[in-house]
C-alpha angles and dihedrals in degrees: 000000000000090000092057092048092044091046089052094052092045094048094042091097093061105020128043110213112188116242092239090056094052092044089050092053092048091050091048091052091047095047091047092052092047089047093047091050093051094046104042119076119251118256119234119262113274093242091052091045095060095034093247119161110243092212132036095199090083091071095053117101 
């Protein structure tokens, strides 16, 4: 999203992009990222993925 806004700012000297187009692109990127986060399954926590113990107090006598 920052790339789109930054690109618009950099190109503003040569190309006029209407505000509603840039807001539409930002909205689409935001909606796509929200949809992807809802549809894709969650990954395991990194400690569980590598079989790392979360607490070292279990090993103490």
